[in-house]
N, C-alpha and C positions, 0 to 999 in steps of 0.2 A: 864629359859634362854629366853631372849627376842630376837625375830628375827625382824630386821628392813628391811622393804621392800620398795625400792625406788618407789615413785609414778611415773606412766608412764608419760613420757614427751610428751608435745604437739608437734605434727609434724608441723614444720614450713610450712607456705603456699608455695605452689609451685611457681616457677617463673612465670608460666602462670597466676595463680590466682592473684599474685601481679600486674602483668602487666594489667590484666583485671580491677582490682580495680582502678589503676591509670587512665586508659582510662575512666572508668565510672565517677570517680570524676572530671576528666578534662572536660568530656562532660557536666556534671551538672554545673560546674563552667562557661563553655562557654555559656550554656543556660541561666544561671542567669545573666551573663554580657550582653547577647543579650537582655533579657527582660528589664534589667535596662536601656540599651541604648534606647529602644523603649519608655519606660516610660519617661525618661528624655527629649528626643528629641520631643516626642509627647505630653508632659504634657499640654501645652496650647491648643493644638488641641482637647484634651479630653473635653474641655468646662467647664461649671460652673453649679453647682447644684442649682436648683431654691430654693429660700428661702423667708422668710418674707411674704409680701402681695401677691407676686406671688404664693408662695406655698399655701397660704390660698385659693386663687382663684382656684387653681388646686384641692385641697381637697374638694371643694364645687361642683365640676363637677359630673354629673351623671356617668361619665366613670371612676371615681376614686374609688378604693376599697382598703382599708387598707393602703398600702404604695406604690401603683403603679396604672397606668391606665390599664384597662382590656378591652378585646374585648367582644362583646355580644356573639359571637361564639368563644370559645377558639381555639387556634392553636394546631393542632395535629402534632406530630413528631414521626417518626420511627427511634429511635437512632441507632439501629443496621443496619438498611437499609442505613442511612446516612453515617455510617462508610464504608459500602460496596461500596457506590457510588464512593468513592475516587479511587477505582480500575477500574472504568468503565468510565473514562474520554474520551470524543470523541477525535479522532485524529484531529478534526477540531475545537476544542474549541476556538482557537484564529486564526486570519488570518495569512497566511504565509507572506504577505506583507501588508502594510497599505492600506486600501480601499481609492479610490479616493473620495475626498470631493469637495463641491462647496465652493470656497473662497467667503467670505462675506465682502464687503466693507461698509464703513460708508454711502455711497450714497444709499445703498439698501433701507433704510427706510426714504429717503428724501421725497418720495411721498406716501401718504396714499393709502391703498388698495382700488381699485375702488368699490368693493362690500361692503367694511366696515369690512371685515374679512380676516385675513391672519395669517398663522402659519408658523414659521421658526423653523425647527428642527436642533439642533446643536449636536446631538448625545446623547445616553442614555435617560435621562429625561430632559435635558436642552432645553428649548423652549423660543421663543419670540412669544407671542400671541398678535396680534393687533385686536381690536374688537370695532367697533362703536366709533372711535375717541380716544380710550384708548390703552395703551400698557403695557404689563406685561412681566417680565422676570421670568421664572419658574425654580426652582431647579438649579441654576447656578453652574456649575462645570468646572472650568478652570485649576484646579490643575493637576499634572502629574499622580497621583495615587489615588485610592479609599482607603485611609489609613490615619492614624494620622501622618505618616512620609513619606517624599517624596522618600526615598530610599527602601521602603518595601511596598508590596501590589500589587494588580492588576494594571497594567499600562494601560493607555489609548492607543487605537490602532493608533490614529492620533492626531496631534495638533488641538486645537480649530479652527474651520473654520472662526470664527470671533474674532478679537483681542478684548480684554476686554476694551481697551480704545476707540474702535469704536462702542461699544454698545450704541444705541441711548437712549435718556432720556426715563424713564419708569415711569408710575404711581405708580408701586409697584414691589418689588421683592417678589415672593411667594415661600415659602419653605414648603414642605409637611411633613417632619420629619427629625430627626437628624442623620440618618445613613450617613456614609461617602460619599456614591455615590449620595447624595442629598444635604447634608449640608457640603460644602467644605470649610475648614478653610482658606487656602490661598486665595480663592476667596472672602470670606467675609471680610477678612482683607484688601483686595485690594479695595473693594467697600464700606467700612464702612462709608466713608465720603460723599457718594453720597447723593444728596438732593432728597431723595425719601422715600417712606414708605416700611417697611419690614413687610409682613403679614405672621404669623407663627401659628402653633397650640400651645396650652397651654404649657408653660414651656420652649419652645425653645428660647424665648426671653432672657433667662439667658445666653445662649451661645453667642448670638449676642452682648449683652451689654458688656460681658467679653472681646470680641474681638474688641470693639471700636465703635459699632453702638450706637448712642445716644438713650436713653430710650424713648424720645418723638417721635422717628420715628418708634418704634416697636409696632405693633398691634398683640395681641395674641387672638386667637379665639378658642372656644370650637366647637364641632360638631353642625351644624345648625345655628351657630351665623353668623351675617352679618356685612359687612363694606361697606360703600358707597363711590364711586369715581364719584362725579357728578351725571350723569344720569345712571351710571352703578352700579350694586350691586354685591358684591362678597360674596359667601357663603362658609364657611368651611364645607365640607361634610364628613360623616363617612367613615371609611376604616377599613379593617381587617388586621392588621399588628402588628408592635412592634416598639420599639425605643431603643436607647442606644449607647454610644460611648466607653464604656469600661465594664469590667466585673461587676462592682458594681453599675451601674446606669440603669439597664434594666427597660424599661417602665416607667422611671421617667418623661418623657415628652410625650405629645400626638402626634398622627399621623393623617393625614387627606388628603382629596382631596380638589379640589376647583371647584366651579361652577361660571362662569362669566355670569351675566345676563344683557345684554345691551338692549337698546330700540329696536334694530332691530335684534340682533343675540344672541345666547346662546352657550357657550362652556363649556365643562366638562373635567377636568383633574383628573384622578383617584388617583394620588400618588401611592405608593406601597400598594397593597391589595390582599387578597385572595377573593374567591367568598363568598358573605354574603348577608343576607336577605334585608338589608337596601338599596341595589342597586335599588330595585323596588320602594322604597319610594323616593329615589333621583329622579328617572324618573317621578314619579307621582307629586312630589311637585315642581320640578325645571325644568323639561324637557318640550317639547322635545329640543334636542341640535342639532345645525347645525353641530357641530364637536365634537368628543370625542377624547381625547388623553389618551389612556389606555395602561398600562404596559402589555407587552406580553412575556418578557424574564426573564431569571434567575430563573429557577424552577427545581424541581426534585420530583419524585413520593414519596420520603420519607418525604418530607416537603411540601405537596400540599396546605396548607392553607396560607402560607406566601405570595405567589404571584399567580396570576390568571393562568398563562400558556396561550398559544395561543387560544385554543378552548374556554376556559372559559372567555377569554378577549372579544371574539366576542359575547358571550352570555351576558356578562356584558354590552356591547355596546347596545344590544337589550333591556336589562332590564331598562337602563336609557333613552331609547328612542332616540338613536343617529341616525344621518343621515349619516355622513361620519366618518370612524374610521381611525385615524392616530396612528399606533403602536409605542410605545415608550418603554424605559427601555431595549434596546438591541443595539448592534452595536457599543459599545465603550469600555466596560470592560468585562472580563471573570470572572463571579461571580457564575457560576454553571458548571456542567459537560457536558451539551449538546453542540452541534456544534454551532458556533457563528451565522450562518445563519438560524439555525433551527426555532427560534421563528417566524421570518417573513415568512418563507416558510409555516409553519403550520397555521399561521394566514391567509395568502392568500388563502390557500386551504379551510379553514373553511368558510372564507368569500364567496368564490365561491359556496360552498355547500349550504349556507343559503341565498345567494343573498344579502349579506351585502356589501356596498361600502367601500372598503379599499383603502386608498391612502398611498403610500410608498415613501416619499421624500428621496433623498440622503442627507447625513449630510451636512448642510449648505444651503439646498434648501428651498425656500419659496413656499407655495402653497395657493391658494384660494380654500377652501373646496367646495364652491359652483360651481367652474369650474373644480374641480379635475376630470380627465378623467379615473382614475383607477390606477392599479398597474404599477409601473415603476421598472422593475427588474434590478437594478443597481449592485447587489451583485453577487459574483461568484456562479456558479452551483457546489454545494458540496453535498456529501451524508448527509442525515439527517433522523432522526427517526420520524415515523408518530405517530399520536395520538393512533392508534391501538397498536403500538409497545410499546410506553411509555405513557400511559394515565396519565393526571394530573387531579385528581378528589378530590375536596375539601370535607372535613368531616364536619359533624354537620349541614348540610344544605340539608337535605333529600328532602324537598318539592321543593326546587329550582332544585335539580338534577333530580327529577322526571318530572319536567316541561320542561327540556331542549329539544330543537328541535333536 
């Protein structure tokens, strides 16, 4: 006699499990829609991949390895530490109210600087540098966010001190690399028809041409390559950083700084960089510099090689043989966890410790480095962490670190 036993029935999922599944699927769908919106809206801002003759030139560069550009000293990251940093954001990472800026009118540049040298800082790394009868616009960012889309990403603290239509004629627009806080899509689209030259590191010209800049106005340089503007020579200088505007184009274009070598003055702009050995070579080959514009902000101990940080910025100023240091790459966007005034506070403190001349213009202010009287403390007094509390120490440059004063 055969006994038939009913198979045990599967217990239906509880109401809570069904609800949780619905919520999870809804969240994933919302995330997918959000990502799609960013991609669709930001597609053109992502830029263009270098190809053809441009790609061949890049591949011939000493900095090119396999399928991307590489640093001489690789970038070190503490992934776990970077994750933990998210939970240690300063209470003062962004200003409570917009800082006061100096409004810049078109008449500001009607008269040439008496000394032949003048620097106007417009926030973050955007600068107008006038040197020996020439004028350059550096890393122009007039857009509302540091992002491929205007409705997402770090927002600027204040409107541009100078209207884009009031920017004076320039010998060239200089762009150090293609990260969003340096290569700003809406700005480039707005100035694409300017009758000027655009000087960029290798590969970045593909973005510019895609956005409407005529190919004949784009000059692409490798490290140490030069371009002449009359009696002034511009040199693309090495940097220790990275590039990329989306997940799949990392280090597809080069990054650089710039040295401006006039008949009477010399100026150095670091671009974004960590501490690296070629800084000494820059000073030996191209210095001394009357003024350096070196990035001091947006750093963290878990990623110490991407940016200098304040103390190493002062050291870099010494390595390149600078006279007056103008701190840049701070005071406009929140791109790290530290307080927004911390970079300049620590730079000033380190400058005082080492006897380095530091000039701190308010956004929109112009200064003659030769007449700079020192620190102007225009920012609010807020709590900040010292170098002893949160040291930024680059890896892979032991000899430089051992020689630090």
